[in-house]
C-alpha positions, 0 to 999 in steps of 0.5 A: 398588078397593083391593087389594094388601095387601102380603104380606098372606097371608104367614105367616098362621095357619089359622083353626083355629090362630088359634082354638086359640092365641088366648090366645097371639096378641099382637094378639088380646091387645092388642085384649082389653086395649084394650077391657076393660071394654066401653067400646068400643061394638063389636058382633058380630065380635071385630075390629069397631070395632078399628083395626089396626096391621098387615094383619090376617086377618078371617074371616066367613061361611066367607070371609076378608078382610084388614083393611089396617093403619090401617083399622078394621072397622065396629063395626056388625053390619050392616057386618061380614058378608063376604057382605053387605058388610064395611065398613072405615073409615079412622079416625085413630089416637087417634079412637074411635067409639061404634058404639052411638050413631047420631049418632056413626055418622052422623058417622063415615060422613060423615067417614072414607073407607069401602070394601067387600070384594069376595070373589073365589072364582075368579080365572079368572072375573075375569081371563084371560091375553092368550094366551086363545084361547077353546078352553082355560080359563085357570088363573091362579096365582102363580109366582115372585112373579108372576101367571101362566096355566099353561094358556097359559104367559103372564104378561100378564094381561087383564080377563075382561069381561062384555060384548063391545061398546058397548051390550051389557048385563052378561052373567054367562055370558059367559066365552069371550073373547080379548084383542086389542090396539087393538080391541074392549073390553079392558084393559089398553091405551093409546089413542093417539088419546085419551091424547095429546089436548091436553085429556086428555094424559098430561102431566096424569098426569105432573104429578100423579104425578111420572112421565114417561110416554109413550104407549109406556111408559104401556102397559108401566106399565098392564100391570105394574100390571094384573099386580100387581093380579091377583096381589093379588086371587089371594093375598087372594081379593078386593079393596076397592071404595069405598063411595061415589063420589069427591069432592074430585078436583082437579088440585091435588096437595095435595088428598086425594080422599074416599069419604064419605057426603053429599059432592058427587061429583066432576063433569066430571073427565077420565079422566087426572085420575081415574086420577092421583088414585086412584093417589095416594090410598094414597100421600097417606094413607101406607097400606101398600096400593095404589090405582088407578082401577077396572078394568072387570073389577073393576066387573063383579065388583062387579055380580055381588056386589051383584046380589040378588033385590031389587036386579037390576043386569041389569034395571030399577033399583029406585032413585028419585031424588025424581023418577022411577025410572031405567031403564037397561041396565047395559051397555057404552057406552050408558046409558038413563034416564028422569027425572033429577035436578038435579046440584046436589042429587046427594050421595053415599050419601044414604038418600033413595033405594034405590040401595044393595046390600051396603053399596055406594051409587050403583051405578045412579044418581048419576054414572057411573064411569070405568074403565081399560076401553078400546074401539077406539083412542080411547075409555075407558069409564065404567060405571053409571047417571047423572044428567045435569047438563046436562038438569035434573031431568025430561028423558029422556036417553041417553048414550054413556059414554066420554071424548067426553062431558064429564059427571060421571065418577068412580071407585069402585075401590081396588086 
């Protein structure tokens, strides 16, 4: 997830002001001058195919998104609607794409990182405060530059998760929840039995990020990060999620992770390695936004956004991975599937199957997704469907998708 465009909403004109003053808007004039003569190949939205140099407001379908500096809104009309999945590309300065040329578009999708905007109309559907008692609804806002629930006078934020226990399916009506540290499903929180394990220790994060976390100050860091993300989602009315699963996750600090079509997703990478790499993504790319591992709360909102009549994330999947269709529960803790696929043939975003909705790929199949969501004192949860590389192509399998399974977990969140 990709979310906090720094001060993105400060000082932006209303849409009426932008329309009435378009002739005086320097950025719009620059865009018109840059693409005068119709050589850009852009289509549809005025910002389609434009690489912006500062955080830029983007309006579509009566909603607003923010295009972060150095990103390009897609030049394809099918990727320009907020309601249908607005796609942005990290295209280097000086590089152009002819969006009317199918080969150039395919090259762009296989080369440049892509993210999809997830609009959030009510912040209280995504987050709650840690003083939530189930009797009075939270009212989250921003006070003195910090996220705060004015109902409970609390500034410690938590995820409003759409499941209460391992094995439960996604339930969009589930809103009465409480945050309880050290037990049940919740975020943010540390896991003393897990975070200090020799294999998945905080030393990996410290080495990759240059930090000096202990279990105690890591908990504080997670909370501060969580609060900042809530503030960002509130101010920007949404966040970005990676369009494809992560590739190029290694413990090498010099390796930049990628979110492109056609690459093999990261396999067998532990939670802490994923967390550190996602945190470092925007730093390594010198972006004016923040990034981190996807929250369970954000994953649930992605599920709500992509859910359609033809793509029911709460029931049987409609994906086919060349062998048999998967069936699974979009639940907490266990995923079930029939069929399967040899992991050596799993590549991100290939259109040979139909696991795509609102321009986001591989939500139900391919590999699972690590989240910051905690369970008990020793489990981090991953979400989504999965192909099992240990069982080959035709065996049925069921998984408990937490840190004890050394399978292919990846992230897909940009915050």
